[in-house]
C-alpha positions as CSV (number, residue, x, y, z in Angstrom):
1,M,35.8,108.2,-77.3
2,C,37.2,108.5,-80.5
3,L,36.7,105.7,-83.0
4,T,40.7,105.8,-83.8
5,N,41.1,105.3,-80.2
6,L,38.8,102.4,-79.9
7,Y,40.6,100.6,-82.7
8,S,43.9,101.3,-80.8
9,R,42.8,100.0,-78.0
10,K,41.3,96.8,-79.4
11,L,44.7,96.3,-81.3
12,Y,46.6,96.6,-78.0
13,I,44.2,93.9,-76.4
14,W,44.5,91.6,-79.0
15,H,48.2,92.0,-79.3
16,S,48.9,91.6,-75.6
17,L,46.5,88.4,-75.5
18,I,48.3,86.6,-78.6
19,H,51.8,87.3,-77.1
20,S,51.2,86.8,-73.4
21,S,52.7,83.9,-71.6
22,A,49.6,82.8,-70.2
23,T,48.0,82.0,-73.7
24,L,50.9,80.2,-75.1
25,N,51.0,77.6,-71.9
26,Q,47.2,76.2,-72.8
27,L,47.1,72.4,-73.3
28,R,44.2,72.4,-75.7
29,D,43.5,74.5,-78.9
30,Y,41.2,77.6,-78.3
31,S,40.1,80.9,-80.2
32,I,40.4,84.5,-79.4
33,T,37.6,86.4,-81.4
34,D,36.9,90.1,-82.0
35,G,33.0,89.7,-81.8
36,Q,32.5,90.1,-85.8
37,G,33.3,86.7,-87.0
38,L,37.0,87.2,-87.0
39,S,39.3,84.8,-84.9
40,I,42.5,83.7,-84.2
41,L,43.1,80.0,-83.4
42,M,45.9,79.3,-80.7
43,T,47.1,75.6,-80.7
44,S,48.6,73.7,-78.1
45,K,51.9,73.6,-80.2
46,G,52.0,77.5,-80.6
47,A,50.6,78.0,-84.2
48,K,48.2,80.7,-84.6
49,G,46.1,80.9,-87.4
50,W,43.3,83.4,-88.4
51,R,39.9,82.3,-89.0
52,F,36.6,84.0,-90.1
53,R,33.4,82.2,-89.3
54,Y,30.0,83.2,-91.4
55,R,27.0,81.9,-92.8
56,H,25.9,81.4,-96.6
57,Q,22.5,80.6,-97.3
58,G,22.0,79.4,-93.5
59,K,24.9,77.1,-93.3
60,P,28.0,77.9,-91.3
61,K,31.3,78.4,-93.1
62,L,34.8,78.9,-92.1
63,M,37.4,80.7,-94.1
64,S,41.2,80.8,-93.2
65,F,43.5,83.7,-94.0
66,G,46.9,82.6,-93.1
67,T,49.0,82.4,-89.7
68,Y,50.2,85.1,-87.3
69,P,52.5,87.1,-87.4
70,E,53.1,86.6,-91.5
71,V,49.2,87.8,-91.7
72,T,48.7,90.7,-89.4
73,L,45.4,91.6,-87.6
74,Q,44.9,94.7,-90.2
75,Q,45.3,92.3,-93.2
76,A,43.1,89.7,-91.7
77,R,40.3,92.2,-91.0
78,A,40.7,93.8,-94.4
79,K,40.0,90.3,-96.0
80,T,36.8,89.9,-94.5
């Protein structure tokens, strides 16, 4: 399978998870991750924020990139 097809498939899955009604009706905050440190935090109030988890000198760090849809997946990935 071509890498662009894999990337397109991953984008489709991310967008379907972010916009599905099942994820919007959660009672607590949760994250959907891409497996490379980037995640989107979905709050119970409906806010969606991009987070990047990484380690610096062995200590866990967290960086925020803004909210969805103001910052798209491509923009958040480019900032990592």
